[in-house]
Rosetta silent file (secondary structure, phi, psi, omega in degrees, C-alpha in Angstrom):
SEQUENCE: XXXXXXXXXXXXXXXXXXXXXXXXXXXXXXXXXXXXXXXXXXXXXXXXXXXXXXXXXXXXXXXXXXXXXXXXXXXXXXXXXXXXXXXXXXXXXXXXXXXXXXXXXXXXXXXXXXXXXXXXXXXXXXXXXXXX
SCORE:     score description
SCORE:     0.000 S_00000001
   1 L     0.000  127.615 -177.294   97.954  161.127  -30.054 S_00000001
   2 L   -71.947  142.035 -178.845   99.545  159.833  -33.262 S_00000001
   3 L   -82.183  113.571 -179.856  102.953  158.364  -33.125 S_00000001
   4 L   -88.408   95.464 -175.652  105.277  160.515  -35.403 S_00000001
   5 H   -58.715  -48.753  178.605  107.845  158.120  -36.727 S_00000001
   6 H   -58.444  -43.304  177.975  110.021  160.810  -38.384 S_00000001
   7 H   -63.263  -36.419 -178.649  110.131  162.965  -35.272 S_00000001
   8 H   -72.374  -38.601  176.951  110.992  159.948  -33.104 S_00000001
   9 H   -59.558  -48.380  176.070  113.739  158.840  -35.448 S_00000001
  10 H   -60.372  -41.554  176.559  115.155  162.359  -35.359 S_00000001
  11 H   -55.091  -50.633  177.700  114.920  162.420  -31.551 S_00000001
  12 H   -59.028  -43.759  179.756  117.070  159.334  -31.403 S_00000001
  13 H   -67.503  -44.324  176.056  119.557  160.503  -33.948 S_00000001
  14 H   -57.250  -42.444  173.196  120.017  163.883  -32.320 S_00000001
  15 H   -61.402  -44.099  176.908  120.571  162.239  -28.941 S_00000001
  16 H   -62.616  -44.225  170.284  123.042  159.868  -30.437 S_00000001
  17 H   -54.947  -48.976  179.423  124.956  162.740  -32.070 S_00000001
  18 H   -62.281  -39.681  179.825  125.049  164.679  -28.888 S_00000001
  19 H   -68.061  -37.468  179.660  126.223  161.651  -26.868 S_00000001
  20 H   -69.880  -39.602  172.110  129.014  160.919  -29.279 S_00000001
  21 H   -60.899  -37.123  175.518  130.164  164.503  -29.087 S_00000001
  22 H   -61.087  -43.946  173.901  129.998  164.209  -25.294 S_00000001
  23 H   -57.735  -45.210  175.833  132.170  161.149  -25.491 S_00000001
  24 H   -54.283  -51.283  179.162  134.700  163.060  -27.491 S_00000001
  25 H   -58.947  -39.523 -176.881  134.713  165.841  -24.970 S_00000001
  26 H   -68.345  -36.269  175.145  135.165  163.326  -22.124 S_00000001
  27 H   -58.093  -47.466  179.549  138.183  161.751  -23.926 S_00000001
  28 H   -61.720  -28.258 -179.692  139.746  165.196  -24.075 S_00000001
  29 L   -97.069    5.498  176.242  139.273  165.713  -20.372 S_00000001
  30 L    63.510   37.954  176.517  140.643  162.192  -19.637 S_00000001
  31 L  -103.123   63.457 -166.424  137.311  160.920  -18.187 S_00000001
  32 H   -61.775  -45.162 -179.969  137.824  157.637  -20.044 S_00000001
  33 H   -59.360  -40.416 -176.162  135.200  155.346  -18.358 S_00000001
  34 H   -71.129  -37.629  178.194  132.521  158.006  -18.830 S_00000001
  35 H   -58.307  -42.756 -178.401  133.591  158.600  -22.424 S_00000001
  36 H   -68.992  -35.475 -179.753  133.077  154.937  -23.182 S_00000001
  37 H   -58.767  -51.741 -178.354  129.697  154.951  -21.297 S_00000001
  38 H   -65.705  -28.371  172.124  128.570  157.894  -23.670 S_00000001
  39 H   -64.614  -39.541  175.874  129.905  155.976  -26.621 S_00000001
  40 H   -60.620  -45.993 -175.801  127.663  153.021  -25.651 S_00000001
  41 H   -63.662  -40.985  170.369  124.781  155.504  -25.232 S_00000001
  42 H   -53.515  -43.646  177.580  125.304  156.796  -28.694 S_00000001
  43 H   -66.598  -43.268 -178.504  125.228  153.382  -30.175 S_00000001
  44 H   -57.148  -42.609 -177.731  122.186  152.513  -28.129 S_00000001
  45 H   -73.433  -31.475  178.213  120.291  155.591  -29.508 S_00000001
  46 H   -70.295  -38.013  175.039  121.252  155.005  -33.151 S_00000001
  47 H   -61.443  -40.858  178.791  119.997  151.420  -32.864 S_00000001
  48 H   -64.668  -40.228 -178.620  116.689  152.770  -31.444 S_00000001
  49 H   -65.692  -37.875  175.954  116.417  155.187  -34.317 S_00000001
  50 H   -63.947  -39.678 -177.973  116.853  152.236  -36.711 S_00000001
  51 H   -68.259  -43.469  174.309  114.327  150.130  -34.921 S_00000001
  52 H   -64.402  -39.080  178.239  111.702  152.958  -35.055 S_00000001
  53 H   -63.296  -39.590 -172.375  112.487  153.503  -38.768 S_00000001
  54 H   -79.985  -42.784 -166.491  112.076  149.731  -39.588 S_00000001
  55 H   -99.648  -18.032 -171.352  109.122  148.847  -37.281 S_00000001
  56 L    53.632   34.283  174.799  107.246  152.187  -36.972 S_00000001
  57 L  -129.700  165.644  178.488  106.922  151.347  -33.334 S_00000001
  58 L   -64.312  143.023  177.049  108.620  152.787  -30.216 S_00000001
  59 L   -69.066  149.136  176.914  112.086  151.190  -29.525 S_00000001
  60 L   -60.588  149.657  175.244  112.227  148.730  -26.560 S_00000001
  61 L   -82.070   85.107 -174.299  113.145  150.011  -23.125 S_00000001
  62 L  -152.447  150.631  167.201  116.582  148.352  -22.952 S_00000001
  63 L  -102.412   -0.559  176.730  120.245  149.242  -22.879 S_00000001
  64 L   -76.745  109.359 -177.254  121.349  146.092  -24.522 S_00000001
  65 H   -58.932  -43.243 -179.809  123.040  146.712  -27.722 S_00000001
  66 H   -64.207  -34.768 -175.985  122.940  143.002  -28.838 S_00000001
  67 H   -67.666  -52.198 -177.924  119.161  142.907  -27.947 S_00000001
  68 H   -56.821  -42.185 -179.611  118.470  146.096  -29.886 S_00000001
  69 H   -61.723  -38.655 -178.024  120.510  144.912  -32.789 S_00000001
  70 H   -65.467  -13.760 -177.515  118.518  141.603  -32.868 S_00000001
  71 L   -84.114  -13.074 -174.670  115.298  143.641  -33.406 S_00000001
  72 L   -89.883  151.650  179.641  116.572  144.926  -36.740 S_00000001
  73 L   -90.365  -16.719  174.069  115.849  143.302  -40.081 S_00000001
  74 L   -62.950  152.533  177.808  119.119  144.478  -41.662 S_00000001
  75 L   -83.178  119.071  176.477  121.972  142.035  -41.967 S_00000001
  76 L  -105.984  122.633  177.233  124.574  142.989  -39.340 S_00000001
  77 L   -52.042  150.290 -174.171  128.056  141.503  -39.838 S_00000001
  78 H   -67.797  -31.721  178.089  129.189  139.131  -37.021 S_00000001
  79 H   -68.179  -30.451  176.752  132.260  141.520  -36.200 S_00000001
  80 H   -78.054  -39.231  172.228  129.837  144.289  -35.547 S_00000001
  81 H   -55.924  -46.696 -179.648  127.588  142.092  -33.440 S_00000001
  82 H   -59.606  -43.517  177.721  130.649  141.043  -31.422 S_00000001
  83 H   -62.875  -42.884  177.795  131.641  144.665  -30.869 S_00000001
  84 H   -54.440  -42.832  179.697  128.110  145.532  -29.685 S_00000001
  85 H   -66.152  -43.030  178.541  128.319  142.693  -27.185 S_00000001
  86 H   -62.228  -39.020 -179.901  131.836  143.852  -26.083 S_00000001
  87 H   -67.488  -13.961  178.001  130.676  147.463  -25.632 S_00000001
  88 H   -60.792  -26.973  177.716  128.150  146.368  -23.060 S_00000001
  89 H   -57.603  -31.497 -176.632  130.942  146.481  -20.558 S_00000001
  90 H   -72.461  -26.273 -179.928  131.081  150.224  -20.989 S_00000001
  91 H   -80.205  -52.325  177.169  127.508  150.549  -19.900 S_00000001
  92 H   -67.953  -53.255 -172.210  127.635  148.307  -16.801 S_00000001
  93 H   -72.949  -25.287  179.099  131.078  148.869  -15.482 S_00000001
  94 H   -78.771  -28.170 -178.547  131.152  152.574  -15.876 S_00000001
  95 H   -92.276  -29.437 -173.707  127.781  153.016  -14.017 S_00000001
  96 L  -131.014   65.614 -176.102  128.197  150.239  -11.470 S_00000001
  97 L   -72.903  146.108  174.623  131.988  149.857  -10.740 S_00000001
  98 L   -65.538  166.020 -176.211  133.201  147.173   -8.490 S_00000001
  99 L   -54.841  -42.398 -175.514  134.884  148.220   -5.195 S_00000001
 100 L   -75.655   -8.517  178.623  138.308  147.774   -6.814 S_00000001
 101 L    56.165   41.665 -172.733  137.293  149.887   -9.765 S_00000001
 102 H   -61.327  -38.789  178.548  138.901  147.313  -12.092 S_00000001
 103 H   -65.914  -38.137 -177.640  137.263  148.833  -15.246 S_00000001
 104 H   -63.840  -42.250 -177.039  138.384  152.379  -14.239 S_00000001
 105 H   -66.299  -41.781  179.252  142.043  151.027  -14.086 S_00000001
 106 H   -60.403  -30.347 -174.453  141.545  149.359  -17.447 S_00000001
 107 L   -77.377   64.536  172.874  140.479  152.672  -19.020 S_00000001
 108 L   -73.144  166.019  174.536  143.870  154.027  -19.934 S_00000001
 109 H   -47.332  -60.539 -171.915  144.250  156.739  -22.589 S_00000001
 110 H   -54.288  -50.590  174.743  145.359  154.085  -25.028 S_00000001
 111 H   -50.657  -53.622 -173.681  142.475  151.656  -24.181 S_00000001
 112 H   -71.495  -30.771  175.215  139.814  154.291  -24.357 S_00000001
 113 H   -69.293  -39.858  175.641  141.083  155.805  -27.547 S_00000001
 114 H   -64.915  -41.398 -176.519  141.140  152.548  -29.320 S_00000001
 115 H   -71.730  -36.869  174.376  137.729  151.597  -28.059 S_00000001
 116 H   -67.627  -28.105  165.638  136.261  154.972  -29.134 S_00000001
 117 H   -59.882  -41.131 -177.464  137.640  154.343  -32.600 S_00000001
 118 H   -72.746  -35.842 -179.737  135.878  151.120  -32.722 S_00000001
 119 H   -69.041  -40.987  177.991  132.673  152.645  -31.449 S_00000001
 120 H   -68.064  -35.187  173.870  132.795  155.341  -34.022 S_00000001
 121 H   -61.227  -45.332  177.510  133.331  152.731  -36.813 S_00000001
 122 H   -63.287  -47.676 -179.792  130.255  150.795  -35.632 S_00000001
 123 H   -55.946  -49.668 -179.849  128.321  154.016  -35.240 S_00000001
 124 H   -61.922  -36.744  178.377  129.128  155.102  -38.790 S_00000001
 125 H   -64.823  -42.294  179.034  128.153  151.701  -40.209 S_00000001
 126 H   -64.169  -47.023 -178.518  124.772  152.000  -38.341 S_00000001
 127 H   -55.699  -39.960  178.743  124.200  155.616  -39.559 S_00000001
 128 H   -61.906  -19.167 -179.738  124.604  154.538  -43.048 S_00000001
 129 H   -84.057  -14.315  177.266  121.617  152.127  -42.665 S_00000001
 130 L   -70.763  136.883  173.555  119.361  155.083  -41.705 S_00000001
 131 L   -77.677  139.079  177.137  117.039  156.246  -44.547 S_00000001
 132 L   -91.578    0.000    0.000  117.468  159.883  -45.434 S_00000001
């Protein structure tokens, strides 16, 4: 079976869009840790779309935003790389919280809203790198 690059890129982009919308819905319902988890997932999927677009191969099986970004040939500013590394907390801590739920306590409305704003800025920067 032939690998359809265009369809695969579309698959990742559609998933990323859906997950970002889910993150917004979770912010509205005050499910802040999960909103940030879905924000991470949206970034992961848009990075995978870019990888498929550039390499014409399937994206790696990983949730690591820095690792996915490192697979790209595009020049990514250091501040975006730093944010991608920072956002890894949202993947691990929301899925595997410690007994004290430290991350959950950290996820106030103010914190989550600020981080979602940052996620959306990085997301938009990455989307602009997709070929239309």
